[in-house]
C-alpha positions as CSV (number, residue, x, y, z in Angstrom):
1,X,102.7,98.3,51.9
2,X,106.4,98.8,51.4
3,X,107.3,96.0,49.3
4,X,104.8,94.6,46.5
5,X,106.7,92.0,44.5
6,X,104.7,89.2,45.8
7,X,101.4,91.2,45.2
8,X,102.6,91.8,41.6
9,X,103.2,88.0,41.3
10,X,99.6,87.5,42.3
11,X,98.3,90.0,39.7
12,X,100.1,88.2,37.1
13,X,98.2,85.2,37.9
14,X,94.9,87.1,37.8
15,X,95.9,88.7,34.4
16,X,96.5,85.1,33.0
17,X,93.1,83.8,34.6
18,X,91.3,87.0,33.0
19,X,92.9,87.2,29.5
20,X,90.7,84.9,27.8
21,X,87.5,86.5,29.2
22,X,85.6,88.3,26.2
23,X,84.9,91.3,28.2
24,X,86.4,95.0,27.2
25,X,86.8,98.2,29.1
26,X,88.0,98.6,32.8
27,X,86.2,96.9,35.7
28,X,86.8,96.0,39.3
29,X,87.9,92.2,40.2
30,X,88.3,90.6,43.4
31,X,91.6,91.5,45.0
32,X,94.3,89.1,46.0
33,X,94.9,91.0,49.3
34,X,92.3,92.7,51.6
35,X,91.9,96.4,51.6
36,X,93.2,96.9,48.0
37,X,91.2,98.2,44.9
38,X,92.0,95.8,41.9
39,X,90.9,96.5,38.4
40,X,91.4,94.7,35.0
41,X,91.6,96.6,31.8
42,X,90.8,94.5,28.7
43,X,91.5,95.8,25.2
44,X,92.1,94.5,21.6
45,X,95.4,95.7,20.1
46,X,97.4,94.4,17.2
47,X,95.6,91.2,17.0
48,X,96.0,90.4,20.7
49,X,93.5,90.4,23.6
50,X,95.4,92.2,26.4
51,X,94.6,92.7,30.1
52,X,96.3,95.1,32.5
53,X,95.6,94.1,36.2
54,X,96.4,97.1,38.9
55,X,96.3,97.1,42.6
56,X,96.1,100.3,44.3
57,X,95.6,101.2,47.7
58,X,93.0,103.2,49.5
59,X,94.4,106.4,48.2
60,X,94.6,104.9,44.5
61,X,98.4,105.0,44.7
62,X,99.5,102.1,42.4
63,X,101.1,99.3,44.3
64,X,101.7,96.9,41.5
65,X,100.6,95.9,38.1
66,X,100.9,92.8,35.8
67,X,99.8,92.2,32.0
68,X,98.8,89.2,30.0
69,X,98.0,88.9,26.4
70,X,97.0,86.1,23.8
71,X,96.2,86.3,20.1
72,X,92.6,87.1,19.6
73,X,91.8,83.6,18.2
74,X,93.6,81.7,20.9
75,X,96.8,80.6,21.6
76,X,100.0,81.2,23.8
77,X,99.5,83.4,26.8
78,X,102.3,85.9,27.4
79,X,102.6,87.3,30.8
80,X,104.7,89.5,33.0
81,X,104.8,91.7,36.0
82,X,104.8,95.3,34.9
83,X,105.7,97.2,38.1
84,X,106.2,96.9,41.9
85,X,107.3,99.1,44.8
86,X,110.0,98.9,47.5
87,X,109.6,101.7,49.9
88,X,110.0,104.9,47.7
89,X,111.3,103.1,44.7
90,X,109.0,102.1,41.7
91,X,110.4,99.2,39.8
92,X,109.4,98.9,36.2
93,X,109.8,96.1,33.6
94,X,112.7,96.9,31.3
95,X,115.0,94.9,28.9
96,X,118.7,95.3,29.1
97,X,119.8,98.5,30.6
98,X,120.7,101.3,28.2
99,X,124.0,101.1,26.6
100,X,125.3,104.1,28.8
101,X,125.1,101.8,31.8
102,X,127.9,99.6,30.4
103,X,130.3,102.5,30.3
104,X,132.4,102.7,33.4
105,X,132.8,106.4,33.7
106,X,131.8,109.5,31.9
107,X,135.2,110.9,32.8
108,X,136.8,108.0,30.7
109,X,134.6,106.9,28.0
110,X,137.3,104.5,26.8
111,X,136.7,102.3,29.7
112,X,133.7,100.0,28.8
113,X,132.6,96.6,29.1
114,X,130.8,94.3,26.8
115,X,127.1,94.7,26.7
116,X,125.5,91.7,27.6
117,X,122.6,89.7,25.6
118,X,119.0,90.9,26.2
119,X,117.8,90.2,29.9
120,X,114.6,91.4,31.0
121,X,114.6,92.8,34.4
122,X,113.3,95.9,36.3
123,X,114.6,99.4,36.6
124,X,114.1,102.0,39.5
125,X,115.4,105.6,39.6
126,X,116.7,107.1,42.8
127,X,119.7,108.8,43.9
128,X,121.2,106.4,41.1
129,X,119.6,104.2,38.5
130,X,119.1,100.6,39.4
131,X,118.7,97.5,37.6
132,X,117.3,94.2,39.1
133,X,117.3,90.8,37.2
134,X,117.4,87.4,37.7
135,X,118.6,84.2,36.4
136,X,115.4,82.5,35.6
137,X,115.6,79.2,33.7
138,X,112.8,77.3,32.2
139,X,111.8,74.4,34.3
140,X,113.3,76.0,37.5
141,X,111.3,76.6,40.6
142,X,110.6,80.5,40.2
143,X,111.2,80.6,44.1
144,X,114.5,79.6,43.4
145,X,115.5,82.5,41.2
146,X,118.8,84.3,42.0
147,X,118.6,88.1,41.7
148,X,121.4,90.6,40.9
149,X,121.2,94.3,41.7
150,X,123.3,96.7,39.9
151,X,123.4,100.5,40.0
152,X,124.6,103.1,37.5
153,X,125.7,106.8,38.2
154,X,127.5,109.2,35.6
155,X,130.4,109.1,38.1
156,X,130.8,105.5,38.6
157,X,129.3,103.7,35.7
158,X,127.6,100.5,36.2
159,X,128.6,98.4,39.2
160,X,127.0,95.2,40.8
161,X,125.9,96.0,44.3
162,X,124.6,92.4,45.2
163,X,124.6,89.0,43.1
164,X,123.0,85.6,43.7
165,X,120.5,86.9,46.4
166,X,116.8,86.6,46.7
167,X,114.3,89.3,45.6
168,X,113.7,90.6,49.2
169,X,117.4,90.8,49.9
170,X,118.1,92.8,46.8
171,X,115.1,95.4,47.0
172,X,115.9,95.8,50.6
173,X,119.6,96.8,49.8
174,X,118.4,99.2,47.1
175,X,116.2,100.9,49.7
176,X,119.0,100.9,52.2
177,X,121.5,102.7,49.6
178,X,118.8,105.2,48.9
179,X,118.2,105.9,52.8
180,X,122.0,106.4,53.1
181,X,122.3,108.7,50.2
182,X,119.3,110.6,51.4
183,X,121.0,111.1,54.8
184,X,124.2,112.3,53.3
185,X,122.5,114.9,51.0
């Protein structure tokens, strides 16, 4: 399985469904896709009941994961995709890229851009550091999100690779860039 974002979205739904179950510890749950081992880990932490749902392949290689949490006495459920894969890249949830990403070049630190407001997205490390984020707006169909893919290297700083594309186009492009970089090296 080379691209697991949709699997991660399915795991997020499972995490939401399981967060209010009053069971604790780690146990197997029904997998959203055949042939995968899916587990849920329930725990109490900081007044919250958290559940982490993880899907692995037969080799126990993590393919995707998602988290949901709610206050112990009930309340709003918070959830998010924690990680997913695109070929050899592992995408992990992150908030706003580090400040050094906004610096154009290590050779000329005076050239920089304004750091944008906090955005939640995903990072992956390969021959460059990648940042993937979307323009999600409350009330909009999540299938209509527009994604942006940026990369950062010490030599080039941060630059946008693609904008206003779907998740598949963005992750395919990152994998293509990685493949090209590997063939040059």
